[in-house]
C-alpha positions as CSV (number, residue, x, y, z in Angstrom):
1,M,-52.2,18.2,18.4
2,T,-49.0,19.6,18.1
3,A,-46.1,20.7,21.1
4,Q,-45.6,23.8,19.1
5,A,-47.9,26.0,21.2
6,E,-46.1,25.2,23.9
7,V,-42.8,26.8,23.1
8,T,-41.8,30.4,23.9
9,A,-39.3,32.2,22.0
10,V,-35.9,33.6,23.4
11,T,-34.0,35.7,22.5
12,P,-30.6,34.7,24.5
13,G,-27.5,36.4,24.1
14,S,-24.3,34.6,25.4
15,W,-23.5,33.0,28.4
16,V,-19.9,34.0,29.8
17,C,-18.4,32.8,33.4
18,G,-22.2,31.3,34.8
19,E,-24.2,34.3,33.4
20,P,-26.6,35.5,30.8
21,V,-24.4,38.6,28.7
22,G,-25.7,40.7,25.9
23,G,-23.6,41.2,22.6
24,V,-23.7,43.5,19.2
25,D,-25.2,42.3,15.3
26,P,-28.3,40.5,16.9
27,F,-29.2,37.9,14.5
28,P,-31.9,35.9,13.6
29,V,-32.3,32.5,14.4
30,H,-35.1,30.6,11.8
31,D,-37.5,28.0,12.5
32,P,-36.8,25.9,8.9
33,W,-40.3,23.9,9.0
34,T,-41.8,27.5,8.1
35,G,-39.1,29.9,7.7
36,E,-40.2,32.0,10.4
37,V,-37.7,34.2,13.0
38,V,-38.1,32.0,16.7
39,A,-35.4,33.8,18.2
40,T,-32.9,36.9,18.1
41,V,-29.4,36.2,19.2
42,S,-26.6,38.9,19.5
43,H,-23.0,37.6,18.6
44,T,-20.7,37.5,21.8
45,G,-19.0,41.1,21.6
46,P,-15.1,40.9,21.5
47,D,-14.8,41.6,25.0
48,D,-17.1,38.8,26.6
49,V,-14.9,36.8,23.9
50,E,-11.9,37.3,25.6
51,R,-13.2,37.6,29.3
52,A,-14.5,33.6,28.1
53,V,-11.3,32.5,26.9
54,A,-9.3,34.5,29.7
55,A,-12.0,33.5,32.2
56,A,-11.2,29.8,31.1
57,W,-7.5,29.6,31.2
58,A,-7.8,31.7,34.4
59,V,-9.5,28.4,36.4
60,R,-7.7,25.7,34.6
61,R,-5.9,24.8,37.3
62,E,-8.7,25.2,39.7
63,L,-11.1,22.7,37.6
64,A,-8.1,19.8,37.4
65,A,-7.8,20.3,41.1
66,L,-11.5,20.2,41.9
67,P,-12.7,16.4,43.8
68,A,-13.6,14.2,41.8
69,H,-16.9,14.2,43.0
70,R,-17.4,17.8,42.9
71,R,-17.1,17.2,38.7
72,A,-19.4,14.2,38.8
73,D,-21.9,15.6,40.9
74,A,-22.2,18.8,38.9
75,L,-22.3,16.1,35.6
76,R,-24.9,13.9,37.5
77,H,-27.3,17.6,38.2
78,V,-27.1,18.7,34.4
79,A,-28.7,14.7,33.3
80,T,-31.3,15.4,35.6
81,R,-32.2,18.7,34.8
82,L,-32.7,17.9,31.2
83,L,-34.8,15.5,32.3
84,E,-36.9,17.3,34.3
85,R,-36.9,20.4,31.4
86,L,-37.1,17.6,28.8
87,D,-40.4,19.0,27.0
88,E,-38.3,22.4,26.9
89,F,-35.7,21.0,25.4
90,A,-37.0,18.8,22.7
91,A,-39.2,22.2,21.5
92,T,-36.2,24.5,21.0
93,I,-34.1,21.6,19.1
94,T,-37.3,21.5,16.5
95,R,-37.8,25.3,16.7
96,E,-33.8,26.2,15.6
97,S,-33.7,22.9,13.6
98,G,-36.9,21.5,12.2
99,K,-36.0,18.3,13.5
100,P,-39.4,16.4,14.3
101,I,-40.2,16.5,18.1
102,R,-39.7,12.7,18.7
103,W,-36.4,12.5,17.1
104,A,-35.8,15.8,19.3
105,R,-37.2,14.1,22.8
106,A,-34.8,11.2,21.5
107,E,-32.2,14.0,21.8
108,V,-32.5,15.6,25.0
109,E,-32.5,11.5,26.3
110,R,-29.1,10.7,24.7
111,A,-27.7,13.8,25.9
112,A,-28.8,13.2,29.4
113,V,-27.2,9.8,29.0
114,T,-24.2,11.5,27.8
115,F,-23.8,13.8,30.7
116,R,-24.5,10.8,33.0
117,W,-22.0,8.2,31.7
118,A,-19.3,11.4,32.5
119,A,-20.4,11.7,35.8
120,E,-19.6,8.3,35.7
121,E,-16.3,7.9,34.3
122,A,-15.1,11.0,36.6
123,L,-15.4,8.7,39.3
124,R,-13.4,6.2,37.8
125,W,-10.8,8.3,36.2
126,S,-8.0,7.2,38.3
127,G,-4.9,6.4,36.4
128,E,-2.9,3.0,36.4
129,L,-0.2,1.8,38.5
130,Q,2.8,0.1,37.2
131,R,5.3,-1.8,39.2
132,L,8.6,-1.4,37.4
133,D,10.9,-4.1,39.5
134,T,10.4,-5.9,35.9
135,D,14.2,-5.6,35.4
136,P,17.2,-5.1,38.2
137,G,17.5,-1.6,37.9
138,S,14.3,-0.3,38.8
139,T,13.6,-2.7,42.0
140,G,11.8,-0.8,44.5
141,R,10.4,1.7,41.9
142,L,6.8,1.9,41.5
143,A,5.0,4.0,38.4
144,L,1.6,5.7,38.7
145,V,0.2,7.0,35.0
146,R,-2.7,9.8,35.1
147,R,-3.9,11.4,33.0
148,A,-3.5,15.8,33.1
149,P,-6.5,17.9,31.1
150,R,-3.8,19.3,28.0
151,G,-5.9,22.3,29.0
152,P,-9.1,24.1,28.5
153,V,-10.7,23.1,25.1
154,L,-12.6,24.5,22.7
155,G,-16.0,22.7,20.8
156,I,-17.1,23.9,17.7
157,T,-20.1,21.7,16.9
158,P,-22.8,21.4,13.9
159,F,-26.5,21.7,13.4
160,N,-27.4,18.5,13.2
161,F,-27.2,17.2,17.1
162,P,-27.3,21.2,18.8
163,L,-28.1,19.3,22.2
164,N,-26.4,15.9,22.3
165,L,-23.2,16.6,20.5
166,V,-22.8,19.8,22.7
167,A,-23.0,17.3,25.5
168,H,-19.9,15.0,23.6
169,K,-18.0,17.9,23.8
170,V,-18.9,19.2,27.3
171,A,-19.4,16.1,29.6
172,P,-16.4,14.7,28.9
173,A,-14.5,17.4,29.3
174,L,-16.0,18.8,32.5
175,A,-15.7,14.8,33.4
176,V,-11.8,15.3,33.3
177,G,-11.3,19.1,35.0
178,A,-11.1,21.0,31.2
179,P,-12.7,24.0,30.9
180,V,-14.7,24.4,27.8
181,V,-15.4,27.5,25.3
182,L,-18.4,26.5,22.9
183,K,-18.7,27.7,19.3
184,P,-22.7,26.2,18.8
185,A,-23.6,26.3,14.9
186,P,-24.9,29.5,13.9
187,K,-28.6,28.3,13.0
188,T,-28.8,26.2,15.7
189,P,-27.4,28.1,19.2
190,L,-30.4,27.8,21.1
191,S,-30.3,24.4,22.7
192,A,-26.5,25.1,23.5
193,L,-27.5,27.9,25.4
194,L,-30.6,26.4,27.3
195,L,-27.9,24.4,28.1
196,A,-25.9,26.7,29.7
197,E,-28.6,27.3,32.1
198,L,-27.9,24.3,33.5
199,V,-24.6,24.0,34.0
200,A,-24.1,27.6,35.6
201,E,-26.4,25.6,38.5
202,C,-23.2,23.5,39.3
203,D,-20.8,23.8,41.8
204,L,-17.9,24.9,39.6
205,P,-16.2,28.0,39.0
206,A,-17.6,30.8,36.7
207,G,-15.1,30.2,33.6
208,A,-15.8,26.4,33.6
209,F,-17.8,26.6,30.7
210,A,-18.7,29.3,27.9
211,V,-21.3,29.8,25.3
212,V,-19.6,32.2,22.8
213,T,-22.4,32.7,19.7
214,V,-19.4,34.3,16.7
215,P,-20.2,34.6,13.0
216,N,-18.1,31.1,11.8
217,E,-15.7,34.1,9.9
218,E,-14.4,34.7,13.1
219,A,-13.6,31.3,14.5
220,A,-10.1,31.9,13.4
221,R,-8.8,33.7,16.5
222,L,-10.7,31.3,19.2
223,V,-8.3,28.6,16.9
224,A,-5.9,30.3,17.0
225,D,-5.9,31.5,20.8
226,P,-2.6,29.5,22.2
227,R,-5.2,29.3,25.6
228,L,-7.3,26.8,24.0
229,P,-4.8,24.2,23.6
230,V,-7.6,21.8,22.4
231,V,-9.5,22.0,19.4
232,S,-12.9,19.7,19.3
233,F,-14.5,20.5,15.7
234,T,-17.3,18.2,14.8
235,G,-18.6,19.1,10.8
236,S,-17.4,19.7,7.5
237,G,-14.4,18.3,5.6
238,P,-12.7,21.8,4.3
239,V,-13.5,23.6,7.7
240,G,-12.0,20.7,10.1
241,W,-8.9,20.1,7.8
242,R,-8.3,23.9,7.7
243,I,-8.4,24.1,11.2
244,R,-5.9,21.6,11.9
245,D,-3.9,23.1,9.2
246,A,-3.8,26.2,11.1
247,V,-2.8,25.3,14.3
248,P,-0.1,21.9,13.9
249,R,0.9,22.5,17.5
250,K,-2.5,22.3,19.0
251,H,-4.7,18.8,19.5
252,V,-7.0,18.8,17.5
253,A,-9.8,16.3,17.5
254,L,-12.0,16.0,14.2
255,E,-15.0,14.3,13.3
256,L,-15.6,14.9,9.6
257,G,-19.1,12.9,8.1
258,G,-19.1,9.9,5.9
259,N,-21.5,8.5,2.8
260,A,-22.5,5.6,5.4
261,A,-22.8,2.0,3.9
262,V,-24.9,-1.2,4.2
263,L,-23.9,-4.3,2.9
264,V,-26.5,-7.2,2.6
265,C,-24.5,-10.2,3.0
266,P,-26.6,-13.7,0.4
267,D,-27.3,-15.1,4.0
268,W,-29.7,-12.8,5.3
269,A,-32.2,-14.1,2.8
270,G,-35.4,-14.7,4.9
271,E,-38.3,-12.7,3.9
272,A,-38.4,-11.4,7.9
273,D,-34.6,-10.4,7.4
274,L,-35.0,-8.6,4.5
275,A,-37.8,-6.9,5.7
276,L,-36.1,-6.2,9.5
277,A,-33.5,-4.5,6.6
278,A,-35.3,-2.5,4.4
279,R,-37.1,-0.9,6.9
280,R,-34.1,-0.1,9.1
281,V,-32.2,1.5,5.3
282,A,-35.5,3.4,5.1
283,L,-35.4,4.8,8.8
284,C,-32.2,5.7,9.1
285,A,-31.7,6.8,6.1
286,N,-34.5,9.4,5.9
287,Y,-35.2,10.0,9.8
288,Q,-32.6,13.3,10.2
289,G,-33.2,14.4,6.9
290,G,-30.6,12.3,5.9
291,Q,-28.8,15.1,7.7
292,S,-26.1,12.8,10.0
293,C,-23.1,11.9,9.5
294,I,-23.6,7.8,9.5
295,A,-27.0,8.2,8.2
296,V,-27.1,5.6,5.4
297,Q,-26.5,6.7,2.1
298,R,-24.9,3.8,-0.4
299,V,-26.8,0.1,-0.1
300,F,-25.1,-2.4,-1.7
301,V,-27.3,-5.8,-1.8
302,D,-26.5,-9.5,-2.8
303,R,-27.2,-9.7,-6.5
304,A,-29.9,-13.2,-6.1
305,L,-31.9,-10.7,-3.2
306,Y,-31.4,-7.4,-5.2
307,P,-35.2,-7.6,-6.2
308,R,-37.0,-8.8,-3.7
309,F,-34.8,-6.2,-1.1
310,V,-35.2,-2.9,-3.2
311,E,-38.9,-3.7,-3.3
312,L,-39.3,-3.8,0.1
313,L,-37.3,-1.3,1.1
314,V,-39.8,1.4,-1.6
315,A,-42.5,0.2,0.3
316,A,-41.3,1.0,3.6
317,V,-39.8,4.6,2.3
318,G,-42.6,5.1,0.9
319,E,-44.4,4.6,4.3
320,L,-42.9,7.1,5.9
321,A,-44.5,10.5,7.0
322,V,-43.4,13.6,5.8
323,G,-44.1,17.2,6.4
324,D,-44.7,18.7,9.9
325,P,-42.3,18.2,12.7
326,W,-44.7,19.1,14.9
327,D,-46.8,16.1,14.1
328,E,-45.6,13.2,16.6
329,A,-46.6,11.1,13.5
330,T,-43.9,13.2,12.0
331,D,-40.5,10.9,10.7
332,V,-39.0,13.3,8.3
333,G,-39.6,16.7,8.4
334,P,-37.4,19.5,6.7
335,L,-33.8,20.0,6.0
336,I,-32.4,23.0,7.7
337,D,-33.2,25.3,5.4
338,E,-34.5,26.1,1.5
339,A,-30.4,26.1,0.5
340,A,-29.5,22.6,2.2
341,A,-33.0,21.2,0.4
342,H,-32.0,22.8,-3.0
343,R,-28.5,21.3,-3.1
344,V,-29.8,17.8,-2.8
345,A,-32.2,17.7,-5.2
346,S,-29.4,19.3,-7.4
347,W,-27.9,16.0,-6.8
348,V,-30.9,14.0,-7.7
349,E,-31.1,15.8,-10.9
350,E,-27.4,15.0,-11.9
351,A,-27.8,11.8,-10.2
352,V,-30.1,11.5,-13.1
353,R,-28.9,12.9,-15.7
354,E,-25.6,10.9,-15.4
355,G,-28.5,7.4,-16.0
356,A,-29.4,7.1,-12.2
357,R,-33.5,6.0,-12.1
358,V,-35.6,7.5,-9.4
359,L,-37.1,4.9,-7.2
360,V,-39.4,7.0,-5.0
361,G,-39.4,10.7,-3.6
362,G,-37.2,13.1,-5.8
363,S,-38.8,16.3,-5.3
364,R,-38.7,19.3,-3.2
365,T,-40.9,21.5,-1.8
366,G,-39.2,24.6,0.1
367,S,-37.0,23.1,2.8
368,V,-38.5,19.8,2.3
369,V,-36.7,17.2,0.3
370,T,-39.0,13.2,0.1
371,P,-37.3,10.3,1.1
372,T,-35.7,9.8,-2.3
373,V,-34.1,5.7,-3.5
374,L,-32.2,5.9,-7.0
375,A,-31.0,2.9,-8.5
376,D,-28.1,2.5,-11.3
377,V,-26.5,5.5,-10.1
378,A,-23.1,6.1,-11.7
379,P,-20.1,5.4,-9.1
380,G,-18.6,9.2,-9.6
381,S,-22.0,10.9,-9.2
382,A,-22.0,13.2,-5.8
383,V,-24.8,10.7,-4.2
384,S,-22.5,7.8,-4.4
385,C,-18.9,9.5,-4.0
386,Q,-19.8,12.8,-1.2
387,E,-21.5,13.1,1.6
388,V,-25.5,14.6,0.7
389,F,-26.7,15.2,4.1
390,G,-30.0,14.6,3.0
391,P,-32.6,12.1,2.6
392,V,-31.3,10.1,-0.3
393,L,-30.0,6.3,-0.9
394,A,-28.0,4.4,-3.7
395,V,-28.8,1.0,-4.2
396,T,-26.7,-1.1,-6.3
397,P,-26.7,-5.2,-6.5
398,V,-23.0,-6.8,-6.0
399,D,-22.3,-10.5,-6.6
400,G,-20.9,-11.9,-3.1
401,V,-19.7,-10.9,0.1
402,D,-15.8,-9.8,-2.4
403,D,-17.2,-7.8,-3.9
404,G,-19.6,-5.9,-1.7
405,L,-17.0,-5.0,0.4
406,A,-14.6,-4.2,-1.9
407,R,-17.7,-1.6,-2.9
408,V,-18.4,-0.6,0.6
409,D,-14.5,0.3,1.1
410,D,-14.5,2.2,-1.8
411,S,-14.7,5.7,-0.3
412,R,-12.7,8.6,0.3
413,F,-14.3,8.6,3.4
414,G,-14.4,5.6,6.7
415,L,-17.2,6.4,9.6
416,Q,-18.9,3.8,10.2
417,A,-20.5,0.7,8.4
418,G,-23.3,-1.7,8.4
419,V,-23.7,-5.4,7.4
420,F,-26.4,-7.7,7.2
421,T,-24.8,-11.1,8.3
422,R,-25.2,-14.0,10.7
423,D,-22.0,-15.9,9.1
424,I,-19.5,-14.9,12.2
425,A,-17.0,-14.9,9.6
426,V,-18.2,-12.5,7.2
427,A,-18.6,-10.0,10.4
428,F,-15.0,-10.4,11.0
429,R,-13.7,-10.7,7.9
430,A,-15.6,-7.0,7.6
431,H,-14.6,-5.5,10.6
432,R,-10.8,-6.5,9.7
433,E,-11.2,-5.5,5.9
434,L,-13.3,-2.7,5.9
435,E,-11.3,1.4,7.0
436,V,-13.8,2.4,9.0
437,G,-13.9,3.9,12.2
438,G,-17.0,1.2,12.9
439,V,-18.4,-2.0,12.0
440,V,-22.3,-3.0,12.7
441,V,-23.0,-6.3,12.3
442,G,-27.1,-6.9,11.8
443,D,-28.0,-3.5,11.9
444,V,-27.4,-0.1,10.1
445,P,-24.1,2.2,10.5
446,T,-26.6,4.9,12.0
447,F,-26.4,2.7,15.4
448,R,-24.0,5.1,18.2
449,A,-24.1,5.2,22.6
450,E,-23.0,7.2,24.0
451,Q,-19.8,5.7,25.6
452,M,-18.5,3.0,22.6
453,P,-15.3,4.9,20.7
454,Y,-16.8,6.9,17.9
455,G,-14.9,8.6,14.6
456,G,-13.6,7.8,11.5
457,V,-10.6,7.3,9.1
458,K,-9.3,8.5,6.3
459,E,-11.4,11.5,5.3
460,S,-14.3,11.5,8.2
461,G,-11.5,13.1,10.7
462,I,-9.1,11.9,13.8
463,G,-9.8,11.1,17.2
464,R,-12.7,9.5,18.7
465,E,-15.5,10.6,20.8
466,G,-17.5,8.7,23.2
467,V,-17.1,9.8,27.3
468,R,-14.4,8.0,27.8
469,S,-12.1,8.1,24.9
470,A,-13.0,12.4,24.4
471,M,-11.9,12.1,27.9
472,E,-8.5,10.5,26.7
473,D,-8.4,12.3,23.7
474,Y,-8.8,15.9,26.2
475,T,-5.9,14.6,28.4
476,E,-2.2,13.4,28.5
477,P,-0.2,10.8,30.8
478,R,1.3,12.2,33.2
479,V,4.2,9.9,35.1
480,L,5.0,9.4,39.2
481,V,7.9,7.1,40.2
482,L,8.2,6.9,43.6
483,S,11.4,4.7,44.9
484,G,12.6,2.8,47.4
485,V,9.0,1.1,47.2
486,A,9.1,-2.5,48.7
487,L,6.7,-4.4,46.7
């Protein structure tokens, strides 16, 4: 029995000033699995977009001055309500994104953690005292360094985590007292609109949070609006860099994806170790249909371990359940739409023409691409040097740690990397040498905790998410110097 029958179709518009509003030019939201229209959403009209931005600007000082306990109470309320309505939110995620229902539930739970962490950080957001009598000329002076919101935040989110990536924009902003205008992905607006219901229940100024469903081509007006001095974008690289180039005087944070790599080192040689690595790589290359910025895409294995690891990996990938996202047993569901699946399949075909071998998978039916493992992939193939954003990984032998680290780092992206080793020297070397935002030792790069700094270097973006990191990103230091103070 599936959860599909429990979902009811919704036809939301936008949320502005704490209430749902109608709109213009309705557009359909499709179920990636069936292709059916599951909701009709109206684009936010120009007047309501203006009202949302104006309200955010108008309440910026009121929200920033709100006592910490009020902001924390609101964030805790959202975390609690997410768990109370977990099945409803999970079903919404599955219906609009095609994410298997069990991963959708996990996403709701993670979003609740994100809001809970934000509530806790809001209470700790106290600033820093610095004594200045370290030099004779500053005797009797004390500095209080606090961080003040830069202003209202424009959050732009992608389709692959339609709730938790929204949470990572909204929760840190509300924690520091910054209003948020959110533009969700047009393919998956329903989760954000449902979240707005929960925020509207909180004791916050009406302009603290808005969801505007404008088309992508009209988002430039929001990006350019001077009343939204912070832009936090998660999505494709070309779009992200265009945003930054368009508003060089704004504070812009970008999370732009990558082609995450795993290195299996020579010391990871035991049968149980190899089996663990194979299972983790198989699952975390595919469980979101590969539609994760830190999904495993490139796997480098010490040459002596390569034959056995490949055997285990192919077997583990072959055991993944593929298909109906409403089935509790499904590991891998559809991609966001058939066009995305067609692109991924065409990249696999191109890699094969360039000499790659398909070890498992490689087929497409509608919006579903079977989990695919490729060997002998040319370094210049798209599946190697670009972000596939699909259930495809390339496995390659390397000659020891030196060669392996060099191959991991041979990428224009730098989000996270995974290193399977128990050698502490290798772990610290990887952390020191790899140009990435994070190194995960003993596991795949797909791991992310909501509180840790998360982001990349090179073409993977600028800035960091993670609740505390985003709170710092949305604020700037403001110094108060007290004179004539006897310490």
